[in-house]
N, C-alpha and C positions, 0 to 999 in steps of 0.2 A: 364532520369532515367525510368526504367520500374516499373510498379506497382507490388505490391506483388502478387505472384502466389500461387496456391494451392500446397501442398506437399503431399507425401504419408505418411502413418503412420510410415514408416521406415525412417531412416536418409536420409536427402536430399542429392542430388548429390553435388559434389565439385563445379560445375559451379553455381548452385543455391545458395550454401552456401556463396560463395565469391562475389555474385552480390551486388553492392553497394546499400545501403539504401539512402533515401532522407534525408540527415543529417540536413538540415535546419528545416523541420517540426519535426524531432526527437528531436532536441535541444529545439525547442519551447515547445514541450510536456514536456520535462524535466524541463523547467522553470515553467510550470504550476504545475507540480508535486511538485517542490520545494516550490512554493507559498502555495500549499495546506498544505504541511508539516509545514511551518512557521505559518500558521493560527492555526493549531492544537497545536503547541507549545505554542502560545499565549493563546489559549483557556484553555489548561490544567494549565497554569501558573496563570490565573486569575479567573477561574470559581468559586472556593470556595469563594474568596474575594468578587466577585460580588453578590453571593447569600447572604452572610452575610450582605453586605451593604444594600441589599434589604429587610433585616429582616428575612431571612430564616436560618435554621440550616445548619451547614456544611455537615452533613450526607446526605442532599438532593442531593449533587453532585454525590454520588455513585448511588443513585436511578436514577438520570437523565442519567448517563452514561450507566446504565444497559438498560434503555428504549431506548436510542439512538442506542445502539448496536443491540437490537432486531428489531427495525424498519429499521435500515440500512440493516440488513440481508434480509429484504423483498424488500426494495426500490432499492438497487443496482442491483439485477438481473432483476427487472422489467424495470428500466430505460435503462439498457444495452440492453435488448431484444427489447425495443421500438426503440432505436437508430438504431438497425439492420434493422428494417422495413422501415426506411426512409433514409438508408445509401446512396441511389442513388442520393439524393439531399442534398448537403453539407449545404445549407442554412436551410433546414428543420432540419437537425441534430444540426446545430449550434443554432437554435432557442431553442432547449432543453438545449444545453450547456451554451449559453450566458444567457438564462433565469435563469438557476440555479446559475451561477456565480454572476449575478447582485443581485438576491434575497439573496444569502449568504452574499454578501458584505453589502447590506443594513441592514440586520438583525445583522451582526457583529457590524456595527456602532451604531445600536440602543441599543445593550446590555448595554454598560456602561452608556448611557444616561438614560435608564429606571431604572438602579440600584440605581441612586441617586435621583430618584423621590419619590413621597409620596405614602403611603399606607393608604387606598385603592387608586389605581391609577397606574401609570407606573411601580412602583416597584413590584406590584402584578403580572405583566406580565412576569417577568424575567424567571421563569422556562419554560413558554410556548415559549419564545423567544429562549431559549437555545435549546429546542427540535426542534423548527422550523429551527434554523441555521444548526444543524446537519443533518436534512433531506434535506435541500437545498444543502449542501455539497455532500450528497449521490446522489442527482439527476444528477449532471453533471460529476462526477468523472469517472464513467465507460464509458459513451459515449465518453468523451473526450480522455481518455487514450487508448481506444480501437482503435483509429485512428492510433496507432503505426503499426497495421497490414496492413494499407494501404501503408506504406512507407518502408517496409522491407519484403523480402521473408521469408517463415517459417524457413529456415535454418539459416538466419541471425538475427532472432528475439532475440536470447540470447544477442548478442552484442548491438542491438538497445535497449533492455530492460536494459542493463547495464548503459546506459546514464541516465535513470530514477532512477536506484538504486543509482548511484553516487550522483545525486542531492539531493535525500532524505537523504542519509547518511551524506552529508556535513552539512545539516541543523541539523541533530542529533548531529554531532560532535561539532557544534558551540553552541548548546543550553546551556550546562552547564556554559560556560564562559560568555554567553550573558544574563544569567538569571538576574543578579544584574542590568545590564543596562536596560533591559526591565522593571523591576520593578520600576526603577527610572523614567521611562517615564510616567508610569501610564497606566491604561487600555484604555483611550480614544485615545491617540496618537499611542499606540501599535496596537490596533484593527484597527485604521484608516490606518496605514501603511500596515498591512496585507491585508485589504480589497482592497487597491489600487494595491498591488502586484497581487492579484487574478485577478482583472479586466484587468490590463495591460498585464499580461501573456496570458490570454484568448484571448485578441485582437491580440496578436502576433501570437498565434496558428491559429486564423481565417485568418490572412493575409497570413500565410504560406500555409494554405489549399487552399486559392483562387489562389495562384501562382502555385500550383502543378498541373500536368496534370490530366485531368478528367478521372475517370475510365469509361470503356465502360459500357453501360447500361446492367443491369443484370435482368434476369427473376426472378420472385418471388421464394424464396427458398422453396423447398418442405418440408413437415414435417420431423422432426428428425426421423431417423431410431432408432431401439431399441438399438443398440450398442452406438449410439450417446447420447441417453437419459442416458444410463448407464455411459458414459463418463462425462456427465454433473453432475450427482450425485457424482461421484468420485471426480470431480474437486471441488465441494462444500466441501466435506470431507477434501480434501487436504488443501483448504483455511482455514477451521476452525481449524484443528489440528496444522498447521504450525503457524497461527496467535496466537493461544492460547499458543503454546510453546514459541513464541517470547515474549509474555506478561510475562510469568513466568521467562524466562531468563533475560529479561530487568529489571524486578523488583528485582531479586535476585543477579545479578552480583555485583552491587555496594556495597550491604550489605555484601555479603559473602567474598569479597576480600578486603574490606576497612581496612586500617591499616597504620602504619608509612611508608611513601614513596609512598603510593598508596591510595589516597583519593577516595571517591565515585565519585566525578566529573571527576577525572583523569581516572578512570576505564571506565566510560561512554564515555569519549572522545576517549580513546584508542580503544574501541569497534567500534565506528562509523568511526573513522579514518581508521581502518583496513578494514572496509566494503567499504569505499569510495575508498581507494587505490587499493583494489583487484577487484572491480566490472568490470572495463574495461578489465583487463587481463583475468579474468575468462570468460567474454563474448567472448573475442577473441578466447580463447582455445575451447569454446563450439560451434564455428561456424560449421554449417553443421549437427548439432545434434538436432533433434526435441526435444524441451523442455530442451535443455542443455545436455541431455544424461548422460554419466558417470560423468561429472563435477557436475551436480546437485546432483547425488547420493553420490558422494564423499563429497560434502558439508553437506548433511544430516548426513552422517556417522560421519563427523568431529564434527558437533554440538552435536550429541548424546554422543560421547565419551568425548568431551571437557566439556560439562555440568556436567557429572559425576565426572570428575577429578578436576574441578575448586575449589570446596570447600576444597580440600586437599592441595592446594598451600599455602605456607607461605611467601616466599620471594616476595618483592614488584616487582622486575623485572620480576619474573615468572608470577605474577598476571597480570601485564600490558601486557606482551607479549602474554599470553594466551587469554586475552580479545580481543586483536587485531586479533589473529588467529581465534577466534570465529566469529568476525565481518567479516573476509575474507570468512569464510565458509558460513555465512549467505548471503553474496553478491552472491556467486555462486548459492545458493538456490533461492534467490529472482529473479535473472535473469531467471532461468529455469522455475519458477512458472508463471511469467508473460508471458514468451514465450508459455508455455503450455496453459494458459488461452485463448490466442489469436488464437490458431489453433487446439486444441484438439477436440473440439466439431465439428466445421466446420469454415473455414476461413470467410465465409459470416456471421457467428454468433459470431464474435469476441466481440461484445458488451455484449452478453449474457455470454460468457466465462469470460470476465473481471469482469462482475457483480457477477458471482458466486464466483470468487476468493475473491473479496472485500466483498461480502455478508457473506462469511465464516469468514472474519475478524471481521465483525460486530457481528456475533453470538459469536465469541471468546471473544470479549469485554464484552458482556453481561454475559457470563459464568464466566469470570475472576472476574468481579466486584461482582457477586453473591457469588463466593468463598471467596473473601476478606470480604464480609459483614458477612458471617457465621463464618469464622475463618481464620485469617491471618496466612498462613503457614510460618515456619521458612525458612531462605534462603536456607539451605541445602535441605529441602523438596521441595522447588520451583525448584531448579536445577534438582533434580531427576524427578520431574513432567515434566520439559522441555525436559529432555532426553527421557523419555518415549513417550512424544507426538511427538518428532522428529522421533523416531523409528516408531511410528504409521503412521506418514506422509510418511515415506519411503515405508511402506507396501502399503498404499493407492496409492502412486505414481506408484509403481510397477503394481498395478491393472489397473491404468489408461493407462500405457504403453502397457500392454497386450491387453487392450480393443481396442486401436487404431492400434496396430501393424498389418501389412498386410492389413489394410483398407485404402482406399483413403479418406483423409480428404478434402472433397470438398462439 
């Protein structure tokens, strides 16, 4: 297999688009992405309970999520950029990745143990442990997932990214039905299993990386040109607006459509199943298009229109079908955004690009929780906010495309 090669700002050639990716490492990265998603599901399920057990008020969870998002917005780009500087040595990069994974796993195991301790004592440390765990997760995610650019050419990145999208969507689809079972296990076994999944999938990624052909040595990357700096800022804007739109959409869909025949868990499951089923076909259609091209744009348009129309649906079948279609549209968008993040700034700076995308997600988490703390919007209002933010994402993505068009992303 050939290593990923630079592409022009325009659509890649057919030969480059259809060049095979190294699917072993791509699947390993998808496994790690799925494990990260499982850990966040467990965290969101238990964080309030753990804080209450430790003697804190439930509202502290909102404060901690806001702080986590703001810190993640700083940490993700920094660690992504740091991984780019040591990308010629896989063991150096994996010192950062494995260090973050092991630290996150240990902190996750410590959380339920500290929560049942005494105050003052271990229980007093629970808020600090929560923040530290979120930061440890932010340390390794961008450096690890940016390895996707090492195993697929730019024109094939939408399809490679679709494997990650599918893994995350399957976790989201399973979460509603698994909620009662996870609660029956308790926080200790749940956090232990999630920590083990993180470590094991990271080890699989490392094993796959060691088996992959080594990249040829590269000279130090020159400073970013002005247009690349502009592309980086636009990528941060795209990451923020798209993630904030997803927050509003995910919060409002189950509430706006819930009714006889379409419960809130069923709507959430339909949404993520639609995302999981559409991710690979959407990635296949987008082959040869930098950042997914028209497929990503169509997905954003579909999300904008679907979010506006969803609150007007009354029949259960229409609600579930539209939720699935919205999930399919989101799959196309996620594929494209991951592909953009890996090559829009510069292929050699894929860690920075992935960090900017995820950093925008952290900033969105902070803004979303601040919004809910001030005033929780009605479901219809949240859907309109999601539609407006997806439209804004479309505008920012258009600016990003114009910035890199006609330039060599190298």
